[in-house]
N, C-alpha and C positions, 0 to 999 in steps of 0.2 A: 573388456579386461585385457585383450591382446594388445590394444593400443597403449594401455597403461604400462604393460610390461616393456614394450618397445621404448616408451618414454623414460622409464627408469634406467634402461641401458644407455640412452643418449645422455642422461644427466651425468653419468660417470665418465663419458668419453668426449663430450663436446661442451665447450664453454657456452654459458647461457647468453653471452653477448654476441655469439656467432649467429649468422643468418641461417645456419644449418641446424640450430638447436631445435627449432620447431619445424614440423612438416606441414604440408598443404592441408592435412586433415585436422590439424590442431585449431581449435577455435580460440582466438586471442581476444577478440573484441565482441563482447556480448552486452546485453542490457540487464540492469538490476535495480529494482526499487525496494528499499527497505523501510518499514514503518515500525516504530517502537510503540508498543502498548504496555501499560503498567498494571492494567486491571484484568481481573478474571470475571467470569459471568456473575459471581456472587459479590462483586465489588472489592474482594480482598486484593492485597498486594500480590500481583502475579506478573512480574515483568517478562516480556517475550517479544520477539521480532517476527513480523510478517514480511516475507520476501517474495517478490515476483521476479522470475528470471525468464529472459527471452528464450524461445524455442529454437535457438540457433544463434549464429553470429558470423563474424568474418575471420578468415585466416590471415596469415602474414601478407598475402597478396591482395587482401581486401575482397576476396571471393566469398560469397555467402555459403555457409554450410549449415544444414539442418541438424539440430541436436537429436540424434537417433536414440541415444541411451543416457539416462541420468542415473549415475551411480550413487544412489541414496546412502547406502551403508558407508561408503568411503567418506562422503561429505559429512555425514552425521558424526562419524568418529573424529574428524578434524574439528568440527564445531564443539564437540564434547571436550576435546583437549584444550582448545583456546578458552572456553568458558571457565573450566576448572583451573586453568593456569592463572587467569585474571583474578579469580577468587582467592587462590592461595597466595598471590603476590600483592594483594590489596594493601593500601596504606591505611591501617586500622589505628584508632586512637590509643589503644592499650594492648598489652600482651594477652589479656584474657580473651578479648574478641578475636585476636589473631589466632590463638590456640583453638578456639571454637571453629573458626573458619577452616583451619587445617583438618580438624576432625570431620567436618562436614564434607570436605573435598575427598578425604579418604573413603568415606561411605559412598559417595556418589561415583567414585571410580569403578565400583563394582556393578553399577547400574548398566543396563544395555544402552548402547549409543543412541538407539532410537527413542530412548526416554527423553532425550534432549532435542529431538528433531522429528518433525512430522510433516508429511507431504499431503497436500490436498488432492483428493482423487479427481482425475480428469484435467485436461488442458483448457485454458481460456484462449480460444483461437478466433474470436470474432470481436469486432469493434464494440458492439453493444455489451458483450459479456465483460470485457476488460474495464469499460467505463463504469458498469455496475459494481464490479469488484473493487475498483479504486475508490469509488464513491462511498462504498461501505466501510473501508478500512482507513482511508486517509483522513477523514474528518469525523471520526466516530467518537461520540461521548461515552463515558463509562457505563451509562445505562440509558436506554430509550424511554421516552416519556410514557409510552403505552404499556410498559412493564410495571409501572407504579400503579397498583390497584386500589390503594387506600391511604389517605393521609388524615391524621387527626392532629390535635394540638400537641400531642406528646409522641406519637409513633408514626412510622412509615412502613407500609407493606408493599413488597414488590416480588416478582417471580423471575426465575431464570430456568433455562433448560439444562439440566445436569448431564453433562457428557459422560460422567462416570456411571450414570444410572440410566443409560439408553435414552438420553435426552428427555427424561421425565420432568414435567413441569413441577418446580419446587418453589414454595412460598417462604419468604423470610420477613419477619416483623422485627424492627429494631427501633430504639429511641431516635427521635428526630435529630438530636445533636450528633449521635454516632453516625447517622446516615449522611449528614452534611460533612462531617470529618472524613468519612469514607470517599466521598466525592472529591474533596479538596486535596487529598493526598495524591490524586492522580493528575493534578494541574501541574504542567511542567514549568521549570524555572524560566524566567524571561530570556528570550533569545536562544533557547535550547531547541535544536533541530530534531523534530520527531520523525521527519521524512527525509530520506537521502536518496539521491539518484546517482548511478554509476554507469560507466561504459557508454552504450548507445544512448541512454536516457539522461546522461549528464548534461549540465548546462553548457559546459565548455568542452568541446571535443576537437580533434585535429581536423585540418581541412580535408585530408585524404579520407577520413572516416565520414565526414559530412557528405562528400561526393558519393561515397559508397552507399550511404543510407537513402539518398534522394529517391532512387527508383522504387524503394519499398514504401514510401510515404503515400498515403491515400489523399486524393484531393477532396476536401470537404466542401460540398456545394452549399453556400449560405441559403437560408430560408428566404424566399422572395417576399414573404409576409412579415411585417414588423410584429414586435411583441404586443403592441396595442391591438393590431388586427387579430392576432391569434386569440388573445384573451377575450376580445369582444365577441368573436365567433364562438368561442367555447362557452361563454356565459349566456349570450342572447341568440346565438344561432345566425348572426348576420355579420357581413363584412362591412364596416363603417365607410369604406372607400368605394363601395359599389352601390349602384342604384338598386333598391329593393324590388323595383318593378321590372326594369328591363335588364338587370344584371350586367350593366356595363360600368366600367370604371369611371368614376366622376372626375371632372377637372377641378383642380384647386381654385377656389374663387377668392377666398381671403382667409387670413389667420386673425383671430380675435382673442384677446385676453383682457379681462377687466382691470388688470394692474397696469396695462400699457395704455398710454393716452390715445394712440391712433392705430387702428388695425392696418395690416399690410395688405394691399390689394394686388392681385395678379391678373388684372385686366386693363 
């Protein structure tokens, strides 16, 4: 909070274009990935955004600074303001809908800012964890197949864990046509970007930022075994390129495929 107070004083005294506007402790370059989801656990229309923020960033001198404190209440209040401002200024087809939007905004202004903003407990600070998290949210369908428990000619039954009821398993049965329509409303328009990357994670960043990020990149060692080798070993317990008796890697003798007229020999 002390840094925020100092920043507010600088805003009134120093031009934002000046190099003295930001101090060495201010994080200017950070990473952000946002994913738009339109569905809730019960398949109803529930648009929301999942955001992944880096646990630090670079200052104006491109020195890395760890994010020691995340002011949730301040960010939640800012998010609340922008969401309600967009709703109130929306381009509505008629005055009736516009008036209803204004009424809704007035009601929502009385809600606590945290009603609009939620923070997942704990940080994701390892490679396996972040890959698992990204895989879960970046390419997620409205409902997982295992949650569909019964299908008939007329109805579909599925379950979800109700967050409002301590994650209790709740079953819903609906007509199959309604189920299909509930799925289709969550299909985004063509070329609509559901995932956006900003800052460190953006596709195009400055050369200075690229050089600053390089020391933090991990070298991923490629697997020395091919996909074919791994799958064969997983299925049959053998490596097809190694002798099953002496366990020595075999030399390629020839490649043969019945569609080709002549096998290629390596001797």
